[in-house]
C-alpha angles and dihedrals in degrees: 000000000000115000090235091056091046092052091050091052091049093049093049095044120104092246116082114250116235114213116189112190109233118208095204144002092271091061089047090057091048091050089053092047095053093047112263114153098211139005140206134232113202145170099247094057094038094050091049095045100042103029105020085231138122126264100270099125097272092138112091124222093256091050092050091047090051090052090049093049094049093049094045090048093052096061142012092237116120110258122218108207134210108225093179109207093326093271092267139340130338091291090056091045090056092051092044092052093048094047094049092046090053089049089061106252118157099205135014137189133205125195137211099234122123121246126301090038124195139205109297092237094054123096125246099049122159130194133210122240110285095241090055090057092044086061090053092052091050090049092050093049092051092047099057120097098194111063089203091062100105122221117205123198117217125194126192092188096114093079092042108038105004136255097294092059091045092054092046090051092049091054088054093048093050091048088053090060109274112148099213143003141250120182104185130222101008105184102200140041089235091060091046090054092047096057094049089051098045102038115076097208139067111290133203131212122213118208121197119175105238090014132117101269122081112254098239122172121257089251092054091049091050090052089052089054107259117147096203142010127208127206103199100171107024097100093038092055093043091050092049094051096043092048093048093047094048095045091048089052092047093050092048099044106022089224140094096186095101097046100053090109087069092059137068110254120251098251093042091052093050089052091049093055094045103253092148092058092048092051091048091054091048090050090052098048099034096047107134093005118127105217099199091313095302097111138055124215109288094007132105119223090202098057115146115261 
């Protein structure tokens, strides 16, 4: 089954879809290992991991596409992609959609912020006129080759013009062809309930620790009526804290011997990243080959220790 088709099935199923945002291919493999059914690739995590910078649209289209490709290549999980505001006008949206589709994403969203956009839970956001974003959604819909590639419309209008305008905008975006809806940074449970009741399409919640939206459980969000929930910063924040704590300990003590329980063990890590499969392929193709005298027939000089 195509990953686009699989993502569509997951989104439309009765059970809410959990979408952890992975900052790199390693995290994608771990998400697959522990049992997640889909993952997300987004600007906040990418900007932090690759630039050490905040989510203020510093990542270029080519950099974001490269992140998407690497993550999609690392696992067979469907990838939900952050298309920002399309990196420009309708012409840029068309190119963005085509590039991300070639990279292998299963779903993508575009948002109605002006450039440079910023994280949806930051202050000072601005949005473009609704009809300008309607044009972008129409362009994205026309540009896709796979009809199962879902296009989500995101509006950040709640913080700018209020919830009524955000809902009105979302109705326009869905009429323009968007497949599902994302109203960002809802500050109360009452507002979260209102959008699932008034928007006739699948909706997604976005939970940022320390952000504007209440950190409800997946079960609570499902009861409200959300079809999916994204966790855009969870792994990024956990990585930052764990790294800082371990480096602080190393600098203070000069030893890692007493913190090994906070790490994946050597053999387990090699298994996670697929070393066994790589060695098996080498064994197959190098069987009988003398690599500068370092192998014997049927043996692999690079076997894992």
